[in-house]
Kinemage of the C-alpha trace (Angstrom):
@kinemage 1
@onewidth
@group {chain A} dominant
@subgroup {mainchain}
@vectorlist {calphas} color= white
{ca unk a 1} P 10.044 11.429 -3.814
{ca unk a 2} L 13.666 12.944 -3.268
{ca unk a 3} L 13.551 16.197 -1.013
{ca unk a 4} L 17.046 18.541 -1.232
{ca unk a 5} L 17.972 21.684 0.961
{ca unk a 6} L 20.277 22.802 -2.098
{ca unk a 7} L 21.257 26.551 -0.497
{ca unk a 8} L 19.764 27.723 2.684
{ca unk a 9} L 20.901 31.869 2.769
{ca unk a 10} L 19.705 33.856 5.740
{ca unk a 11} L 20.464 37.317 4.812
{ca unk a 12} L 18.868 37.984 2.138
{ca unk a 13} L 16.264 34.897 2.906
{ca unk a 14} L 16.352 32.211 0.327
{ca unk a 15} L 15.810 28.379 0.410
{ca unk a 16} L 15.841 26.428 -2.429
{ca unk a 17} L 14.374 23.008 -2.164
{ca unk a 18} L 14.486 20.785 -4.790
{ca unk a 19} L 11.943 17.843 -5.214
{ca unk a 20} L 12.533 14.830 -7.699
{ca unk a 21} L 9.420 12.864 -9.276
{ca unk a 22} L 7.232 14.185 -5.759
{ca unk a 23} L 3.749 12.700 -5.750
{ca unk a 24} L 0.752 15.473 -5.817
{ca unk a 25} L 0.150 15.379 -2.021
{ca unk a 26} L 3.666 15.906 -1.479
{ca unk a 27} L 4.003 18.760 -3.588
{ca unk a 28} L 0.643 19.965 -2.230
{ca unk a 29} L 2.665 19.778 1.148
{ca unk a 30} L 5.237 22.465 -0.117
{ca unk a 31} L 2.509 24.504 -1.905
{ca unk a 32} L 0.581 25.421 1.231
{ca unk a 33} L 4.243 26.159 2.595
{ca unk a 34} L 5.395 28.643 0.030
{ca unk a 35} L 1.964 29.803 -0.918
{ca unk a 36} L 1.885 28.502 -4.488
{ca unk a 37} L -0.740 29.547 -7.032
{ca unk a 38} L -3.002 25.603 -7.422
{ca unk a 39} L -2.900 25.980 -11.447
{ca unk a 40} L 0.343 26.550 -11.413
{ca unk a 41} L 1.413 23.426 -9.249
{ca unk a 42} L -0.933 21.738 -11.646
{ca unk a 43} L 1.207 22.716 -14.553
{ca unk a 44} L 4.491 21.567 -12.944
{ca unk a 45} L 2.999 18.015 -12.638
{ca unk a 46} L 2.479 17.748 -16.177
{ca unk a 47} L 4.968 15.765 -17.778
{ca unk a 48} L 4.851 17.110 -21.214
{ca unk a 49} L 4.161 20.670 -21.040
{ca unk a 50} L 5.812 22.953 -23.300
{ca unk a 51} L 8.093 25.625 -21.760
{ca unk a 52} L 6.210 29.100 -20.432
{ca unk a 53} L 6.403 32.218 -18.015
{ca unk a 54} L 3.956 33.126 -15.614
{ca unk a 55} L 3.696 35.600 -12.878
{ca unk a 56} L 1.164 35.230 -10.088
{ca unk a 57} L 1.598 37.877 -7.297
{ca unk a 58} L 5.373 38.021 -6.309
{ca unk a 59} L 5.830 34.496 -7.447
{ca unk a 60} L 7.587 33.801 -10.793
{ca unk a 61} L 6.612 30.247 -12.404
{ca unk a 62} L 8.525 29.230 -15.388
{ca unk a 63} L 8.840 25.203 -17.256
{ca unk a 64} L 11.858 24.460 -18.992
{ca unk a 65} L 12.811 21.685 -21.162
{ca unk a 66} L 16.667 20.252 -21.337
{ca unk a 67} L 17.564 17.927 -23.789
{ca unk a 68} L 17.630 14.249 -22.636
{ca unk a 69} L 21.421 13.155 -23.232
{ca unk a 70} L 20.075 9.428 -21.983
{ca unk a 71} L 17.608 9.332 -24.349
{ca unk a 72} L 17.584 6.251 -27.382
{ca unk a 73} L 19.037 7.419 -31.010
{ca unk a 74} L 15.607 6.621 -32.920
{ca unk a 75} L 13.574 9.314 -30.662
{ca unk a 76} L 11.620 12.028 -31.972
{ca unk a 77} L 8.718 13.362 -30.046
{ca unk a 78} L 9.183 15.723 -26.945
{ca unk a 79} L 8.428 13.517 -24.279
{ca unk a 80} L 11.421 10.963 -25.249
{ca unk a 81} L 14.092 14.098 -26.490
{ca unk a 82} L 13.624 16.492 -23.299
{ca unk a 83} L 12.670 16.773 -19.687
{ca unk a 84} L 10.681 19.448 -17.424
{ca unk a 85} L 12.019 21.154 -15.084
{ca unk a 86} L 9.631 23.668 -13.534
{ca unk a 87} L 10.747 26.673 -11.755
{ca unk a 88} L 9.272 28.642 -8.851
{ca unk a 89} L 10.534 31.958 -7.858
{ca unk a 90} L 9.164 33.821 -5.088
{ca unk a 91} L 10.184 36.111 -1.952
{ca unk a 92} L 12.633 33.938 0.172
{ca unk a 93} L 12.154 30.842 -1.599
{ca unk a 94} L 13.240 28.543 -4.962
{ca unk a 95} L 11.468 25.341 -5.771
{ca unk a 96} L 12.467 23.335 -8.393
{ca unk a 97} L 10.683 20.277 -10.196
{ca unk a 98} L 11.532 17.317 -12.297
{ca unk a 99} L 10.640 13.866 -12.775
{ca unk a 100} L 14.276 12.472 -12.493
{ca unk a 101} L 17.495 13.822 -11.761
{ca unk a 102} L 19.336 15.209 -14.483
{ca unk a 103} L 23.419 15.702 -15.374
{ca unk a 104} L 22.912 19.590 -15.774
{ca unk a 105} L 20.968 19.792 -13.380
{ca unk a 106} L 23.247 18.033 -10.502
{ca unk a 107} L 26.434 19.909 -11.553
{ca unk a 108} L 24.383 23.153 -11.228
{ca unk a 109} L 23.343 21.826 -7.642
{ca unk a 110} L 26.502 20.699 -6.350
{ca unk a 111} L 28.087 24.230 -7.854
{ca unk a 112} L 25.797 25.765 -5.283
{ca unk a 113} L 26.432 23.357 -2.661
{ca unk a 114} L 29.594 24.059 -2.430
{ca unk a 115} L 29.227 27.418 -2.891
{ca unk a 116} L 27.184 27.481 0.285
{ca unk a 117} L 29.536 25.348 2.177
{ca unk a 118} L 32.427 27.814 1.491
{ca unk a 119} L 29.967 30.361 2.216
{ca unk a 120} L 30.403 32.505 -1.068
{ca unk a 121} L 27.219 32.404 -3.067
{ca unk a 122} L 28.473 34.330 -6.266
{ca unk a 123} L 25.988 36.865 -6.137
{ca unk a 124} L 24.932 39.221 -2.639
{ca unk a 125} L 21.881 40.484 -2.079
{ca unk a 126} L 18.697 40.183 -4.118
{ca unk a 127} L 20.724 38.871 -7.490
{ca unk a 128} L 21.204 35.423 -5.784
{ca unk a 129} L 17.718 34.292 -6.704
{ca unk a 130} L 17.419 35.991 -10.240
{ca unk a 131} L 21.109 34.686 -10.678
{ca unk a 132} L 20.018 30.968 -10.073
{ca unk a 133} L 17.027 31.107 -12.509
{ca unk a 134} L 19.252 32.339 -15.019
{ca unk a 135} L 21.624 29.486 -14.232
{ca unk a 136} L 19.115 27.258 -14.347
{ca unk a 137} L 17.682 28.153 -17.613
{ca unk a 138} L 21.119 28.660 -19.130
{ca unk a 139} L 22.004 25.463 -18.238
{ca unk a 140} L 18.885 24.105 -19.724
{ca unk a 141} L 19.674 25.645 -23.289
{ca unk a 142} L 23.014 24.572 -23.389
{ca unk a 143} L 21.653 20.886 -23.239
{ca unk a 144} L 20.749 21.529 -26.473
{ca unk a 145} L 24.374 22.679 -27.994
{ca unk a 146} L 24.934 18.863 -27.990
{ca unk a 147} L 22.552 17.243 -30.028
{ca unk a 148} L 22.669 19.957 -32.616
{ca unk a 149} L 26.335 19.748 -32.852
{ca unk a 150} L 26.152 16.045 -33.453
{ca unk a 151} L 22.667 16.665 -36.157
{ca unk a 152} L 25.576 18.694 -38.123
{ca unk a 153} L 28.068 16.329 -38.449
{ca unk a 154} L 25.040 13.800 -39.383
{ca unk a 155} L 23.851 16.268 -42.237
{ca unk a 156} L 27.956 16.636 -43.295
{ca unk a 157} L 27.835 13.096 -43.635
{ca unk a 158} L 24.693 12.697 -45.402
{ca unk a 159} L 25.583 15.462 -47.708
{ca unk a 160} L 28.990 13.505 -48.484
{ca unk a 161} L 26.836 10.808 -50.461
{ca unk a 162} L 24.697 12.564 -52.239
{ca unk a 163} L 26.683 11.659 -55.229
{ca unk a 164} L 27.560 8.262 -54.108
{ca unk a 165} L 25.956 4.895 -54.434
{ca unk a 166} L 24.138 5.003 -51.079
{ca unk a 167} L 21.038 3.015 -50.314
{ca unk a 168} L 18.941 6.108 -51.246
{ca unk a 169} L 15.968 4.548 -49.224
{ca unk a 170} L 18.574 4.754 -45.781
{ca unk a 171} L 19.973 8.053 -46.383
{ca unk a 172} L 16.568 9.643 -46.742
{ca unk a 173} L 15.325 7.424 -43.222
{ca unk a 174} L 18.282 9.293 -41.896
{ca unk a 175} L 18.036 12.857 -42.666
{ca unk a 176} L 13.951 12.502 -41.986
{ca unk a 177} L 14.878 11.932 -38.691
{ca unk a 178} L 17.284 14.212 -37.948
{ca unk a 179} L 15.187 16.813 -39.369
{ca unk a 180} L 12.658 15.781 -37.155
{ca unk a 181} L 14.657 15.983 -34.096
{ca unk a 182} L 16.061 19.289 -35.190
{ca unk a 183} L 12.697 20.523 -35.807
{ca unk a 184} L 11.555 19.228 -31.898
{ca unk a 185} L 14.649 21.142 -30.642
{ca unk a 186} L 13.857 24.045 -32.283
{ca unk a 187} L 9.998 24.194 -31.366
{ca unk a 188} L 11.273 23.862 -27.583
{ca unk a 189} L 13.918 26.928 -27.732
{ca unk a 190} L 11.091 28.535 -29.498
{ca unk a 191} L 9.211 28.149 -26.394
{ca unk a 192} L 11.913 29.273 -24.215
{ca unk a 193} L 12.731 32.268 -25.999
{ca unk a 194} L 8.815 32.663 -25.563
{ca unk a 195} L 9.585 32.851 -21.890
{ca unk a 196} L 12.479 34.522 -21.492
{ca unk a 197} L 11.709 37.542 -23.267
{ca unk a 198} L 8.748 37.965 -21.072
{ca unk a 199} L 11.077 37.837 -17.551
{ca unk a 200} L 11.403 41.351 -16.239
{ca unk a 201} L 14.870 41.925 -14.112
{ca unk a 202} L 14.465 42.164 -10.439
{ca unk a 203} L 16.855 44.311 -10.552
{ca unk a 204} L 19.472 46.717 -12.439
{ca unk a 205} L 22.316 44.789 -11.436
{ca unk a 206} L 20.610 41.390 -12.593
{ca unk a 207} L 19.648 43.066 -16.057
{ca unk a 208} L 22.606 42.314 -17.861
{ca unk a 209} L 22.782 38.551 -16.675
{ca unk a 210} L 18.822 38.505 -18.581
{ca unk a 211} L 20.452 40.227 -21.683
{ca unk a 212} L 23.250 37.659 -21.802
{ca unk a 213} L 20.450 34.560 -20.827
{ca unk a 214} L 18.233 36.035 -23.990
{ca unk a 215} L 21.136 35.954 -26.318
{ca unk a 216} L 21.966 32.605 -25.882
{ca unk a 217} L 18.669 31.037 -26.192
{ca unk a 218} L 18.512 33.449 -29.856
{ca unk a 219} L 21.464 31.848 -30.954
{ca unk a 220} L 20.730 28.727 -30.007
{ca unk a 221} L 17.333 29.031 -31.433
{ca unk a 222} L 19.006 30.520 -34.527
{ca unk a 223} L 21.430 27.006 -35.069
{ca unk a 224} L 18.273 24.915 -34.814
{ca unk a 225} L 16.130 27.232 -37.944
{ca unk a 226} L 20.096 26.940 -39.856
{ca unk a 227} L 19.761 23.463 -39.158
{ca unk a 228} L 16.503 23.037 -39.438
{ca unk a 229} L 16.707 24.790 -43.238
{ca unk a 230} L 19.747 22.434 -44.132
{ca unk a 231} L 18.067 19.554 -43.256
{ca unk a 232} L 14.842 20.146 -46.014
{ca unk a 233} L 17.363 21.318 -48.746
{ca unk a 234} L 19.545 18.316 -48.027
{ca unk a 235} L 16.195 16.334 -48.167
{ca unk a 236} L 15.054 17.992 -51.525
{ca unk a 237} L 18.907 17.536 -53.029
{ca unk a 238} L 18.348 14.019 -52.088
{ca unk a 239} L 14.947 13.502 -53.655
{ca unk a 240} L 15.908 15.436 -56.547
{ca unk a 241} L 18.846 13.174 -57.528
{ca unk a 242} L 17.034 10.289 -56.855
{ca unk a 243} L 14.323 11.145 -59.264
{ca unk a 244} L 17.089 12.330 -61.703
{ca unk a 245} L 18.496 8.773 -61.276
{ca unk a 246} L 15.028 7.212 -61.948
{ca unk a 247} L 14.540 9.475 -64.925
{ca unk a 248} L 17.954 8.039 -66.648
{ca unk a 249} L 17.189 4.452 -66.133
{ca unk a 250} L 13.619 5.502 -67.995
{ca unk a 251} L 15.177 7.379 -70.519
{ca unk a 252} L 17.807 4.083 -71.581
{ca unk a 253} L 14.390 1.897 -71.253
{ca unk a 254} L 12.903 4.035 -73.947
{ca unk a 255} L 15.760 4.515 -76.163
{ca unk a 256} L 16.412 0.841 -76.604
{ca unk a 257} L 11.912 0.548 -76.799
{ca unk a 258} L 12.151 3.438 -79.860
{ca unk a 259} L 15.417 1.021 -81.543
{ca unk a 260} L 12.802 -2.299 -80.959
{ca unk a 261} L 9.675 -0.913 -82.017
{ca unk a 262} L 9.869 -0.506 -85.560
{ca unk a 263} L 12.275 -3.896 -86.214
{ca unk a 264} L 10.003 -5.543 -83.874
{ca unk a 265} L 7.205 -4.385 -86.620
{ca unk a 266} L 8.815 -5.826 -89.292
{ca unk a 267} L 9.563 -8.977 -87.366
{ca unk a 268} L 6.347 -9.060 -87.168
{ca unk a 269} L 4.934 -8.364 -90.639
{ca unk a 270} L 7.600 -10.873 -92.530
{ca unk a 271} L 6.921 -13.611 -89.749
{ca unk a 272} L 3.464 -13.928 -91.244
{ca unk a 273} L 2.617 -17.053 -93.447
{ca unk a 274} L 1.525 -15.451 -95.966
{ca unk a 275} L 0.981 -17.692 -99.646
{ca unk a 276} L 2.139 -15.049 -101.902
{ca unk a 277} L 5.998 -13.343 -100.549
{ca unk a 278} L 8.022 -11.816 -103.311
{ca unk a 279} L 10.797 -12.392 -101.268
{ca unk a 280} L 10.046 -16.585 -100.745
{ca unk a 281} L 11.248 -16.808 -103.951
{ca unk a 282} L 14.064 -14.700 -103.593
{ca unk a 283} L 17.217 -15.746 -102.644
{ca unk a 284} L 18.456 -12.403 -101.276
{ca unk a 285} L 15.267 -11.781 -99.684
{ca unk a 286} L 15.724 -12.238 -95.990
{ca unk a 287} L 19.421 -11.157 -96.242
{ca unk a 288} L 17.665 -8.041 -97.743
{ca unk a 289} L 15.460 -7.441 -94.704
{ca unk a 290} L 18.377 -7.837 -92.108
{ca unk a 291} L 20.143 -5.102 -94.059
{ca unk a 292} L 16.498 -3.151 -94.312
{ca unk a 293} L 16.526 -3.229 -90.739
{ca unk a 294} L 19.848 -2.733 -89.432
{ca unk a 295} L 19.816 0.160 -91.715
{ca unk a 296} L 16.278 1.341 -89.556
{ca unk a 297} L 18.564 1.043 -86.641
{ca unk a 298} L 21.345 3.374 -87.443
{ca unk a 299} L 18.874 5.946 -88.769
{ca unk a 300} L 17.286 6.133 -85.416
{ca unk a 301} L 20.970 5.763 -83.600
{ca unk a 302} L 22.059 8.939 -86.118
{ca unk a 303} L 18.794 11.079 -85.315
{ca unk a 304} L 19.279 10.495 -81.611
{ca unk a 305} L 22.935 11.490 -81.676
{ca unk a 306} L 22.326 14.466 -83.927
{ca unk a 307} L 19.739 15.799 -80.958
{ca unk a 308} L 21.832 14.981 -78.098
{ca unk a 309} L 19.475 12.667 -76.807
{ca unk a 310} L 22.231 10.023 -76.368
{ca unk a 311} L 24.830 12.033 -74.324
{ca unk a 312} L 24.857 11.622 -70.485
C-alpha cells in the first residue's frame, strides 16, 4: 500500500489521506481511526463497483469511475476502460482509495500539495473539503472528454466510408466496438450523475460549485448520449447499404437467369434426339431457331427496359 498525506490543515481541521491499493487489514485500520462504516469500506474494496453515493451519519461516501487513459484500444468492459476511486468525507478528514495511480488524480493531488506548501488552499473555512470533493468528481468526469472526442472522430471517419469500397465487415466491427465503448462511458456518466444529484451543499458558498459539477456531468452525459445515437444510426446505415449492395447483386443474377431460362428451355427441347423433327430436314431449321431465341431475348430486354428494371 502507498499511503500519502496530501493535505493537513489545522483550522478548520482537515486531513486528506490518499491510499493506493490498500489491503483489507490496512484499510480497516484507517476505518477504525476515522470511524468509517464497515459496509462502505467493503464497497471501496470492490474493484468493479459502479458509481454511487451514500451518507452514513456525518460521513459522505462517493464512488466515481474515471476513464483509464492507459487502457488498450480493444478494451470494451467497465473494468478495462475505467478505474474506481472511493471517497470518504467526514468531519476533519478526507480519504481517497484507489487501486493504482491515475494521471488526473496525481495532478490534482500535486496541485493541493503545492497549495499546502504555499499556505493557499484555494478555499477557506468549511468550503475546503466540499471543494476538494467537487474537484475530484470534476476531474474524474473530465477524463471522459478525450475518449468521447476520439470516438466522435472515429464515427466521422467511418461515415466517410459509407459509399466507398471499404470492407463492410471491418467497418461494422469498428463501429460496433466504438458503440460498445461509448455505451460504457454513458452508463458510468449516468451513474455519476445520479450520485451527484444526491449531493447536498454543505454550506451556502459551495452551492454554485455543486451546480457547476452537476452541469459538467450532465453535459458530458449528453455528449455520450448523442454519440451513441450517431453510432446506432451509422451502424444501421452501414447495414442498410450492405443489404442494398446484396440486393443489387441478386438483381443482376436474377436478370441473367430470366434471360437464359427460355433460351435454356428451347435448347433443351431441340437437343433431344427425336426421329421426326421438321427442322432436321430443313436447311434453315437451326438458324431459324437461333433467330427465334434472339427475338425472345430481345423481347425480354425491351420488357425489362420498359418497366425500368435495368436502371441503376
